C-alpha positions, 0 to 999 in steps of 0.5 A: 354099548348102545341104548335100544329104544323098544316101541310099545303101547299102553297096557291096561291095569297099571294103576299103582295103588297105595303100595305101588303096582301089585299083580300076579307074577303071570301078569308081570311076565307079559311082554312089556308089562314090567318095562312099561311101568319102569319106563313110566317111572323113569319118565316122571322123575325129573333130575334122575339122570346121573343120580343114585338109585337103590334096588332090591326085593324080598327074593320072591319068584321073578325078583331076580329077572325083574332086577336084571331088566331094571338095571338095563333100563336104568343104565339106558335112562342115564342113572349114574349108580344103582346100589343092589342088595347081594342076590337081589335081596333087600328088606323094605326097611333095609332099602329105606335105610340105604336110601337115607344113608347113601343120600340116594335119589330114591329106591325101587322095592320089588315085593308084594309084601305079605302076599304069597309068592311062586310062579302062581303067586304075586309080585309087586314094585313100588318107588320110594323117594329120597327120604326113604319112604313110599312115593306120595300120591302125586308121584304115583298118579304121575306114573299112572298117567304116563302109563296111559300114553307111553310109546317106547321104553329104553334098555341096553343089550347086555349080559346079566350082572352077577349079583352074588358077588360084592363089589362094583361093576359097570353097565354102559356108563352106569356104575353098579354096586352090589352091597351086603344087604344087612351091614348098614341096617345092622349098624343102625340097629346098634345105634338104637338099641343096647346090644350089651344088654341084649347079649346079656338077656340072650345069655341068661340061663333058660331064656330062649327066643324063636324068630320065624322068618317065614322063608322071607327076606328077614332070615339073613337079617335075623341070623346076622343080628340075633344069632351072629351079633347078639349070641342067640343059639343057632336055630333060634331063627327058623325058616331063615332061608329066603325062598322064591315061594316062601316054602309054599307058605303065606308070609303074613305074620299073624296067628293063622299063617305063622302057625308054626311059631304059634304052636311052638309058643303054646307048647309045654317047653315054649321059648320065652319070646317069639316073633315073626316077620313078613315077606319084605320084612316090614311087619311083625308079630310079637308072641309070649308063652301062650300069649299073642300081642296085638299090633295095636297093643304092641305100639302102645307098649313101645311108646310107654317104654320108649325111654328104656331104649337108648335111641329113644331115651330123650323121649318121644316128640309124638306118636301116630297111628292109622285110623283103624288101629286101636286107640291104645296108643292115644292113652299113652300119648295123653299120659305122656302129654305128647301129640297123637295123630290119627292118619289114613292107612298108608305109611306115606302119611307117617312119612310127612309127620316124621320128616316134619319132626312131629312124631317119633313112633308110628304104627298100623294095626296090620302088624306094622310099627316103626319110628323116625330111624327109617321111613318104612315100618320095620319088623326086626326093629320092633323085635329088638325094641321088645327085647330091649324092654325085656332086658331092662324090665325083666318079666315076660311078654304077657306080664308087661302087656297086662301091667300096661292094661292095668295102668292104661286100660285095655282096648280089646281089639280084633280085625276080621279079614274076608279075603277073595270076596266077589268084587261087585258084592264087596263094593255094594256092601261098602256102598250101602253102609256109606249111604246109611251113615247119616241115618245111623246115629241114635239107632240100635244094632244088636243091642248097641246104640249108635252115637255117631258114624262117619267116613274118615277124612284126613287133613295132613298137618304138614302139607294141608292135603286132604284124603277122603273116603278112608274108612267107614266108622261107627261109634257106640255108646259103650265105648265101642267102634267098628270100622269097615274098609276095602283093602288094596293089598290083594290081587284076586277078588276083594278083601273086606276088613272089619275092625272091632274095638271096645275099651275095657277099664275094669281090670277084673274083666280084661282077661276075657277072651278077645272074641267073646268080649267083642261078640256084641260088636260082632253081632252089631256089625253083621246087623249093620252090614250083612257082611257074612250073609252077603259074602256067603262066608260063615266066618272071616278068612283070617282073625287077627 
């Protein structure tokens, strides 16, 4: 079988972001578009020849075709072995686990995370390095630079590989191993959590759970573990079959898009515990009866109760959170006398800390939580962690969170997403606030006095690298702050994210509804940015 060299030319728009390359499916379907990026990736990976890669994705539209293209190109570029999830399915944390367990050279993730799928939806590709985590900026920048000069890509002429059958096959000189996507991940979960206690919890008379897989990748994982291994009744996992268009839904685990789960958890006969995960399985939402847990609070609760879980019984080395995430976990770290690191948004920053043994748990406000068991955030892991805490402590999701607030105080917190904003308008809103930052200290906005304002920068304690321009922060004198960031996860227009936080130590006031408690801060944000007026939006697209 001969290697085929296909002449090509650079294609514009292949700059990978913090999460790899993410575009509309129709863009990836352009002749040579996917191939140019994959070849550029292979060209900048010294030592790849003869080694093993892990490959899989969330099952979204174009996932199956992209895998066949990548397999042929991998064989043509001298890759020794590719491990592929059956039917092309691998969750992002599942792929990270396989890279680590099989000591692979790296892995290729096919996903656009929580973005919609289907022929008119989104597609994405990113590379994970040998620690199982996202490639650092030096690798993504090298890929980008190669896309600017690429003049050929390599492939083989061959029939498609049968990805529905477990086992080994050959493609040229390369070995392909189709693996059960769940098996290795499930073994890892058994090492971390007390499955006997979890079985007892799920067998408790009257105790019911509802896990919404949102027709995304975690369906097979949740069915195998929650229903198969832990004994939850059939039907505890809803929307469990991965579909190329996610059933027409938006696989983002928040109250807006996981509305079926929220409706079930607010019903008179609501289950005791609810959860959802996203397109590629790395995010989570935790819900009690008529009670939604914010991701920031969830991270703090996991940290405060970590020693109740076998995998973390020895205690935590430290914790880390992204800068926009609330300071709730900081208060837990202070009480436990362990370090707390504040990083830019992006899991690769946590990867450095985890690899260096500086922290054990980490999380982002955007529904991502994880630990040193893999190098990605992990939705189903967070669900099992919560169930393990409930199995040991008893009580309800709401009671555990309210007891946490009584002990540590409540960081009242919300994120307002303005999606699809005109890109030029969004850039100007951010630029104007950045320009105003040095003049804000001492000013009053909607009755709140500004203490200080800055553009968040981070010096990595492991490699000394500096990341600047990570988010505009304004701090007020009554324990509040707001953060404004432009998100890189969308494919149309721009997404502006406004993060709002106020610390409330008074237990008598901790039950105030979140948006009502944050209204003075919401007004201050509008006074400083004019976001609603300038974007033409009366309200956020999504409130989390």
